[in-house]
Backbone bond lengths (Angstrom), bond angles and torsions (degrees), N, CA, C in turn:
res aa  C-N    CA-C-N  psi(-1)  N-CA   C-N-CA  omega(-1)  CA-C   N-CA-C  phi
1 X - - - 1.442 - - 1.611 110.66 -
2 X 1.278 118.91 160.14 1.419 122.53 174.69 1.490 108.82 -94.17
3 X 1.318 119.24 127.64 1.409 125.54 -177.73 1.537 108.37 -92.22
4 X 1.242 119.26 96.90 1.496 125.91 -172.34 1.595 103.65 -77.56
5 X 1.304 112.01 164.28 1.439 121.22 174.99 1.536 111.65 -57.26
6 X 1.362 111.11 -47.90 1.396 116.83 -176.87 1.588 110.81 -64.66
7 X 1.268 114.30 -33.58 1.525 118.23 -179.61 1.607 109.88 -66.92
8 X 1.259 116.25 -47.94 1.453 118.13 -175.72 1.510 111.30 -72.58
9 X 1.342 119.39 -35.68 1.450 120.17 174.08 1.484 112.49 -64.65
10 X 1.292 121.23 -39.26 1.502 126.80 -178.82 1.507 106.96 -68.56
11 X 1.317 118.33 -37.83 1.445 120.37 179.76 1.522 110.07 -67.52
12 X 1.370 116.04 -47.73 1.414 119.66 178.12 1.549 114.12 -61.46
13 X 1.287 119.97 -42.08 1.432 124.84 173.77 1.473 113.00 -55.23
14 X 1.321 116.31 -45.62 1.471 122.37 -177.27 1.535 108.51 -64.77
15 X 1.316 120.61 -40.62 1.351 121.97 179.85 1.602 112.30 -66.52
16 X 1.328 114.35 -43.60 1.496 119.78 175.80 1.526 110.34 -57.88
17 X 1.289 120.48 -38.22 1.451 122.99 -165.99 1.521 108.09 -97.12
18 X 1.271 120.93 -34.11 1.504 121.61 -166.88 1.526 112.79 -135.23
19 X 1.387 118.32 3.60 1.451 121.06 -172.51 1.544 112.20 -66.67
20 X 1.350 117.48 145.70 1.450 118.18 179.40 1.582 106.92 -136.08
21 X 1.314 115.44 126.48 1.492 117.44 172.91 1.550 106.56 -65.42
22 X 1.335 113.22 156.32 1.472 117.89 -172.79 1.477 119.38 -102.64
23 X 1.381 115.15 6.67 1.425 117.12 -175.92 1.562 113.26 -84.95
24 X 1.285 111.38 157.97 1.504 116.85 177.63 1.542 110.74 -80.41
25 X 1.309 117.34 154.02 1.428 122.64 172.74 1.553 108.88 -110.92
26 X 1.295 114.60 104.66 1.481 121.35 -174.08 1.525 110.10 -105.24
27 X 1.343 116.79 128.80 1.488 115.21 178.66 1.526 118.04 -57.15
28 X 1.341 114.04 -34.27 1.476 118.91 -177.45 1.537 111.08 -74.40
29 X 1.285 117.34 -8.65 1.523 121.78 -178.51 1.526 111.82 -112.22
30 X 1.391 118.72 -7.42 1.433 119.17 -164.87 1.516 110.39 -110.63
31 X 1.294 116.20 152.09 1.454 123.60 169.58 1.555 109.70 -127.65
32 X 1.304 114.74 143.12 1.573 118.99 175.13 1.439 106.84 -95.14
33 X 1.433 114.12 125.54 1.451 121.97 173.91 1.553 104.12 -105.61
34 X 1.391 114.64 122.95 1.414 120.94 176.57 1.564 104.55 -109.45
35 X 1.363 112.44 106.92 1.444 121.25 -172.02 1.488 112.70 -89.14
36 X 1.359 118.37 114.74 1.432 126.09 162.90 1.532 114.48 55.11
37 X 1.308 114.87 41.59 1.453 117.33 173.66 1.549 106.61 -86.96
38 X 1.338 115.17 74.14 1.467 120.44 -170.03 1.474 108.07 -122.53
39 X 1.314 115.47 168.14 1.506 124.16 -169.87 1.546 110.47 -47.11
40 X 1.412 116.20 -50.45 1.466 118.91 -167.20 1.524 108.74 -67.12
41 X 1.318 121.01 -23.35 1.454 121.09 -176.15 1.534 111.01 -100.10
42 X 1.349 116.96 -27.20 1.499 119.49 -170.74 1.496 115.61 -115.57
43 X 1.242 117.34 -26.19 1.479 122.95 178.01 1.579 111.92 -72.22
44 X 1.286 118.48 111.89 1.461 119.70 -171.43 1.479 117.44 -54.74
45 X 1.308 117.60 125.35 1.485 121.64 173.82 1.485 116.08 76.36
46 X 1.336 120.20 3.87 1.469 125.70 -168.65 1.505 110.76 -81.85
47 X 1.322 119.89 -34.56 1.384 119.13 179.90 1.571 109.48 -147.35
48 X 1.378 117.50 164.31 1.417 115.32 177.09 1.482 119.71 -70.46
49 X 1.353 112.39 -3.20 1.444 118.12 173.78 1.538 114.97 -98.03
50 X 1.357 117.30 17.48 1.434 122.28 -179.55 1.536 106.45 -61.43
51 X 1.346 115.43 139.83 1.454 122.44 179.71 1.572 104.73 -116.71
52 X 1.320 121.31 93.77 1.441 122.21 -176.37 1.489 115.33 -53.40
53 X 1.340 117.23 -35.75 1.492 122.64 179.74 1.549 108.28 -64.98
54 X 1.288 121.45 -34.97 1.428 125.49 176.93 1.526 111.39 -62.96
55 X 1.361 116.89 -40.61 1.425 121.09 -179.67 1.568 106.53 -68.05
56 X 1.330 117.18 -40.24 1.401 119.00 -178.33 1.567 114.88 -65.16
57 X 1.371 115.89 -32.37 1.435 116.49 -179.48 1.489 111.69 -95.34
58 X 1.345 123.49 1.99 1.423 122.63 -174.25 1.473 114.18 -61.49
59 X 1.330 114.96 -39.02 1.586 115.71 -179.68 1.634 109.79 -64.02
60 X 1.320 116.63 -38.71 1.438 118.19 177.03 1.549 110.20 -63.14
61 X 1.296 115.40 -42.04 1.416 116.43 -179.13 1.542 115.54 -70.74
62 X 1.294 114.30 -31.09 1.429 119.40 175.50 1.612 110.83 -67.15
63 X 1.343 115.24 -36.55 1.410 120.30 169.45 1.451 115.75 -59.55
64 X 1.346 118.27 -41.73 1.420 122.40 178.72 1.517 108.91 -67.69
65 X 1.322 121.35 -39.58 1.467 125.31 174.81 1.474 110.66 -54.43
66 X 1.325 118.15 -44.97 1.445 123.61 -176.75 1.516 108.23 -67.55
67 X 1.338 116.58 -42.37 1.521 118.98 177.40 1.469 112.49 -67.94
68 X 1.262 121.14 -31.41 1.530 122.56 172.08 1.522 109.08 -67.08
69 X 1.244 118.39 -44.27 1.449 120.38 177.84 1.570 110.55 -55.09
70 X 1.298 113.79 -48.09 1.437 122.31 -178.31 1.519 111.82 -62.08
71 X 1.342 117.11 -30.58 1.470 122.16 175.35 1.512 116.12 -93.02
72 X 1.332 113.89 15.28 1.498 122.90 179.82 1.488 114.07 55.69
73 X 1.343 112.30 37.18 1.542 119.90 176.61 1.543 103.80 -97.38
74 X 1.412 118.77 118.99 1.407 118.22 177.97 1.482 116.01 -58.72
75 X 1.313 116.41 140.22 1.513 120.39 177.18 1.551 108.55 -108.23
76 X 1.318 116.32 124.39 1.438 122.26 -179.68 1.539 107.61 -121.33
77 X 1.257 114.76 130.36 1.448 122.64 -175.40 1.593 110.27 -103.95
78 X 1.305 115.93 145.80 1.490 118.50 171.27 1.553 110.66 -124.01
79 X 1.314 108.56 154.01 1.479 115.76 176.91 1.531 107.77 -136.54
80 X 1.361 114.75 132.97 1.445 121.67 176.90 1.519 105.37 -85.93
81 X 1.375 114.82 106.79 1.548 113.84 -166.27 1.557 104.68 -134.12
82 X 1.322 114.54 173.09 1.418 125.32 179.07 1.597 107.88 -89.60
83 X 1.341 112.87 83.08 1.465 119.84 -175.85 1.560 108.33 -91.73
84 X 1.297 113.62 146.43 1.472 121.91 174.90 1.506 112.08 47.52
85 X 1.346 112.93 42.13 1.523 116.55 179.67 1.490 117.49 55.10
86 X 1.376 113.15 26.73 1.454 121.86 -178.69 1.511 115.23 75.20
87 X 1.289 119.25 4.39 1.468 118.80 -177.86 1.473 112.51 -76.46
88 X 1.375 120.10 -11.37 1.469 120.75 176.77 1.551 109.73 -104.03
89 X 1.260 120.18 13.06 1.497 124.69 179.29 1.531 107.58 -90.84
90 X 1.323 115.63 140.83 1.472 116.89 175.28 1.548 112.96 -56.02
91 X 1.315 116.11 126.67 1.431 119.53 -167.14 1.569 114.19 -63.60
92 X 1.323 119.73 -28.00 1.396 125.36 -176.49 1.528 114.41 -67.07
93 X 1.392 114.13 -19.58 1.454 113.88 -174.31 1.530 113.90 -57.68
94 X 1.389 115.93 -30.00 1.476 119.70 -176.71 1.567 110.28 -64.58
95 X 1.331 120.37 -18.47 1.345 122.13 -177.25 1.506 114.83 -94.05
96 X 1.357 116.38 -3.42 1.420 119.94 -169.28 1.557 109.96 -96.94
97 X 1.322 118.67 151.67 1.477 120.59 175.37 1.564 116.70 -54.60
98 X 1.343 116.33 -28.68 1.472 120.27 177.96 1.519 113.60 -56.22
99 X 1.346 120.51 -21.37 1.450 120.14 179.49 1.483 114.84 -115.07
100 X 1.396 116.89 35.27 1.396 122.20 -170.48 1.541 116.27 -93.07
101 X 1.398 114.29 26.98 1.530 119.28 172.29 1.489 111.33 -120.25
102 X 1.297 118.11 165.32 1.451 122.90 178.94 1.531 110.55 -94.59
103 X 1.345 117.26 4.12 1.454 122.11 -177.30 1.570 111.95 -68.23
104 X 1.287 117.98 128.51 1.449 118.11 177.80 1.540 110.06 -127.06
105 X 1.331 116.71 148.82 1.499 115.92 178.16 1.416 111.83 -63.73
106 X 1.409 117.92 141.20 1.393 120.78 -178.69 1.548 113.87 -77.43
107 X 1.274 118.05 -9.02 1.432 125.93 174.80 1.456 111.44 -171.15
108 X 1.319 119.65 -168.74 1.471 121.44 -179.86 1.499 110.17 -57.52
109 X 1.389 116.54 140.95 1.458 120.23 179.46 1.496 109.34 -69.73
110 X 1.281 116.90 147.56 1.493 123.15 -178.33 1.550 106.48 -133.95
111 X 1.369 113.11 154.01 1.461 120.94 171.10 1.530 107.64 -62.10
112 X 1.351 116.30 139.60 1.479 117.97 179.43 1.484 105.21 -64.28
113 X 1.431 114.13 130.42 1.398 120.61 -173.55 1.564 115.95 -58.64
114 X 1.349 118.70 -35.35 1.444 113.18 178.04 1.500 118.03 -67.78
115 X 1.323 115.85 -5.42 1.495 118.65 174.32 1.507 111.13 -74.61
116 X 1.339 118.94 -15.18 1.445 121.18 172.21 1.547 117.83 67.47
117 X 1.325 116.74 36.72 1.431 120.28 177.83 1.533 108.11 -57.27
118 X 1.364 114.14 136.87 1.526 119.35 175.24 1.489 108.29 -83.99
119 X 1.388 118.74 147.21 1.444 121.36 -178.01 1.503 115.14 -62.45
120 X 1.345 116.91 -20.39 1.466 119.21 178.62 1.493 114.28 -93.12
121 X 1.340 117.46 12.67 1.555 122.32 175.13 1.433 106.74 -102.14
122 X 1.360 112.87 130.87 1.514 121.52 -177.31 1.543 111.16 -66.83
123 X 1.298 113.54 141.38 1.447 119.77 167.65 1.522 110.93 -113.61
124 X 1.265 116.72 127.43 1.415 121.93 177.80 1.471 112.14 -103.39
125 X 1.348 119.48 118.10 1.477 125.41 -178.63 1.549 108.29 -91.02
126 X 1.339 115.78 110.66 1.429 119.56 -169.70 1.559 110.99 -107.45
127 X 1.314 121.55 148.71 1.520 119.74 178.03 1.440 116.05 -91.41
128 X 1.356 119.11 -4.12 1.496 119.74 -170.96 1.509 105.37 -146.05
129 X 1.305 115.99 -171.34 1.503 124.83 -175.95 1.493 109.93 -63.90
130 X 1.331 116.23 -58.10 1.475 118.23 -174.51 1.514 115.92 -73.50
131 X 1.290 116.58 141.13 1.552 119.87 -174.38 1.585 111.37 -77.94
132 X 1.310 113.33 -11.67 1.521 119.40 175.72 1.549 114.00 -87.82
133 X 1.236 115.83 -17.30 1.464 121.04 -169.80 1.567 107.05 -78.01
134 X 1.391 114.86 111.41 1.443 124.72 175.39 1.566 111.10 57.30
135 X 1.315 117.31 36.50 1.451 123.59 176.28 1.529 111.66 -129.93
136 X 1.348 120.82 165.18 1.447 121.16 179.96 1.609 111.95 -89.59
137 X 1.332 116.17 18.81 1.440 116.96 -175.94 1.523 113.16 -55.17
138 X 1.314 118.74 -50.31 1.408 124.83 179.17 1.517 112.47 -50.61
139 X 1.332 115.00 -50.40 1.490 119.91 179.85 1.521 108.79 -63.91
140 X 1.287 118.97 -41.09 1.455 120.05 -175.60 1.519 109.08 -64.41
141 X 1.331 119.36 -43.01 1.490 122.73 178.62 1.413 110.47 -64.60
142 X 1.315 121.81 -38.55 1.451 122.08 -177.13 1.535 109.60 -73.27
143 X 1.320 116.92 -33.45 1.455 121.20 171.94 1.452 116.11 -64.37
144 X 1.313 113.17 -30.69 1.481 118.28 174.01 1.495 115.84 -81.19
145 X 1.326 115.05 -9.04 1.470 120.42 -178.52 1.515 109.92 74.21
146 X 1.297 123.56 34.20 1.405 127.92 -179.59 1.465 114.42 -107.53
147 X 1.363 118.08 130.29 1.486 122.09 178.51 1.517 110.99 -117.03
148 X 1.328 117.08 5.08 1.445 120.74 -178.39 1.549 108.58 -129.59
149 X 1.382 118.09 132.46 1.391 119.44 -177.63 1.590 102.79 -121.53
150 X 1.338 114.44 140.65 1.371 125.95 174.74 1.554 108.49 -106.92
151 X 1.347 117.90 107.50 1.452 121.40 -172.32 1.507 110.28 -94.15
152 X 1.326 116.78 125.28 1.433 124.14 177.22 1.514 111.17 -136.52
153 X 1.333 118.37 170.12 1.463 118.32 170.52 1.458 112.45 119.51
154 X 1.354 118.12 -141.87 1.542 126.24 -179.05 1.506 107.72 -154.32
155 X 1.315 112.45 148.33 1.466 134.29 2.97 1.540 107.70 -97.17
156 X 1.357 116.55 136.04 1.445 123.98 -174.15 1.580 111.07 -46.68
157 X 1.386 113.05 -51.27 1.470 115.00 -173.56 1.537 114.20 -94.87
158 X 1.273 116.65 12.29 1.464 120.81 175.45 1.532 108.84 -120.03
159 X 1.373 117.42 -94.18 1.422 118.71 -170.87 1.461 112.12 -67.86
160 X 1.404 120.85 -38.81 1.365 123.65 -179.69 1.452 113.41 -69.54
161 X 1.352 119.35 -45.97 1.442 124.96 177.10 1.482 114.42 -60.47
162 X 1.340 112.51 -45.06 1.484 119.68 178.61 1.521 112.75 -64.63
163 X 1.355 117.54 -37.73 1.418 122.59 178.70 1.520 110.15 -69.04
164 X 1.298 119.06 -39.75 1.442 123.10 174.16 1.548 112.80 -59.75
165 X 1.295 115.40 -44.09 1.489 117.20 176.66 1.480 113.04 -66.05
166 X 1.363 116.99 -39.41 1.439 120.31 179.21 1.520 113.12 -62.90
167 X 1.347 112.41 -41.94 1.527 119.36 176.76 1.433 112.09 -62.12
168 X 1.372 122.06 -43.88 1.422 128.49 178.08 1.549 107.85 -59.25
169 X 1.291 118.72 -44.63 1.481 121.18 -174.94 1.551 108.91 -70.81
170 X 1.334 117.05 -19.45 1.454 117.48 -179.36 1.586 112.08 -98.08
171 X 1.329 115.04 8.47 1.361 120.48 173.97 1.507 118.18 95.07
172 X 1.369 118.54 3.73 1.375 122.96 178.39 1.540 115.83 -77.32
173 X 1.214 118.01 143.63 1.441 119.59 163.05 1.529 111.02 -74.46
174 X 1.338 116.95 130.26 1.412 120.63 -169.79 1.538 109.49 -117.94
175 X 1.331 113.61 125.36 1.472 121.37 174.14 1.588 105.40 -106.61
176 X 1.245 119.53 133.97 1.469 121.62 -178.17 1.475 108.25 -123.25
177 X 1.328 117.46 126.21 1.488 123.46 -176.74 1.537 112.02 -82.73
178 X 1.311 116.33 113.95 1.467 119.91 -171.87 1.567 109.03 -77.99
179 X 1.229 119.50 -26.21 1.458 120.93 178.82 1.535 114.27 -116.05
180 X 1.280 116.42 9.69 1.422 122.19 171.43 1.522 113.87 -124.30
181 X 1.391 110.61 28.44 1.475 119.76 168.91 1.624 102.67 -131.65
182 X 1.250 114.40 160.42 1.503 119.58 -177.37 1.479 109.00 -154.63
183 X 1.371 115.42 153.97 1.443 119.58 175.87 1.497 110.74 -137.95
184 X 1.363 119.74 168.82 1.403 122.95 -168.43 1.491 112.28 -76.94
185 X 1.349 121.50 -17.66 1.460 123.18 172.16 1.494 104.63 -128.24
186 X 1.334 112.26 108.57 1.539 118.69 -172.58 1.443 116.16 -60.40
187 X 1.375 113.74 -19.16 1.510 117.15 177.19 1.538 111.29 -72.19
188 X 1.328 118.52 -9.03 1.478 120.84 179.75 1.572 110.21 -95.31
189 X 1.360 116.26 -8.36 1.464 116.75 -177.90 1.546 114.20 -60.79
190 X 1.315 113.00 -55.26 1.553 116.44 -173.73 1.513 109.66 -64.83
191 X 1.347 118.50 -42.37 1.539 115.42 -178.94 1.545 110.92 -58.49
192 X 1.221 118.87 -38.04 1.485 120.17 178.22 1.524 110.25 -72.88
193 X 1.217 121.59 -38.95 1.475 124.80 176.29 1.567 108.71 -61.35
194 X 1.323 114.27 -37.45 1.521 115.37 -177.65 1.550 111.47 -69.82
195 X 1.305 121.11 -36.96 1.422 124.36 177.48 1.545 107.45 -68.57
196 X 1.274 121.65 -46.52 1.414 123.85 176.08 1.561 113.15 -58.49
197 X 1.295 112.56 -45.94 1.470 117.26 -179.91 1.489 112.59 -60.58
198 X 1.350 118.51 -37.87 1.490 117.90 -177.04 1.509 108.39 -81.90
199 X 1.317 123.84 -32.84 1.413 118.14 -166.71 1.587 120.00 -127.19
200 X 1.287 115.57 -6.01 1.461 120.03 -170.10 1.498 118.88 -136.74
201 X 1.324 117.89 -29.72 1.431 119.88 -166.25 1.492 113.70 -150.24
202 X 1.388 115.81 159.14 1.425 119.75 167.23 1.503 106.25 -91.30
203 X 1.342 119.16 116.06 1.469 127.65 -173.91 1.559 106.12 -94.27
204 X 1.321 113.73 118.46 1.440 121.43 -179.21 1.507 112.59 -135.75
205 X 1.380 119.30 155.77 1.458 121.45 171.22 1.554 105.21 -78.98
206 X 1.345 110.68 167.67 1.507 119.86 175.58 1.465 109.41 -54.93
207 X 1.277 116.58 -46.25 1.576 119.07 -177.78 1.530 107.59 -61.51
208 X 1.304 118.86 -44.87 1.464 119.58 -176.06 1.522 109.57 -67.61
209 X 1.371 120.78 -34.39 1.427 120.62 177.97 1.502 108.44 -66.21
210 X 1.358 120.33 -45.34 1.428 120.47 178.12 1.526 112.23 -59.22
211 X 1.266 118.49 -40.88 1.430 122.92 -175.68 1.590 107.91 -66.59
212 X 1.390 116.32 -41.81 1.460 119.27 177.25 1.565 110.94 -60.19
213 X 1.371 116.77 -42.72 1.395 122.35 -174.59 1.575 109.78 -69.57
214 X 1.351 116.16 -40.68 1.502 115.93 -178.00 1.480 118.99 -86.09
215 X 1.393 114.35 -8.82 1.452 115.67 179.15 1.514 113.96 -110.28
216 X 1.432 114.83 1.09 1.414 118.45 -178.33 1.609 111.81 -61.16
217 X 1.333 115.22 137.17 1.475 119.89 175.63 1.529 108.63 -69.51
218 X 1.416 115.69 126.20 1.543 113.64 177.87 1.582 111.29 -55.20
219 X 1.319 112.03 143.33 1.416 118.41 177.67 1.568 113.10 -65.86
């Protein structure tokens, strides 16, 4: 057949808007990644990097965390922190608009307390956007026997989206929470979800993720 311009554009648009990856989400193979739900992004008014949409969705994400625990899905938390005196951070960050304030963390970054992290749940302190960059996350997931990651947290189009892409490139099945991720400009949420939906991840709501986990047929 002849692939017309109209045909290929229509096909691409359909995948961006309605595409669905075809893999199963199995609780015994999955891990929940909670990306950077920390004070400077979620605690209202505390820093210039506050993401109001992250605060609004935090209760929904905490419910998903509890449901994953109930399904024996490991919960791994990440923190965007000042590790190794910044020597392990990509050098170019200092030149970008993202870092154009004089605000500095008063101490080590922490998970926002209302998220209810359990003491026996690992926290990965990362130096850049992606949770796999210079961290033990890949080793931890393989030691847990997990080949599927559920990506949640903030910011959708920075740390969450980068982590989803890194996971995809490492061979993981990626589930991306459409209503348990958030970004600083909500008009950027759906464009990022569209790219992930077409090329990197199975994009689901928190309710859909829970339903997949609880109705999966045992292996």
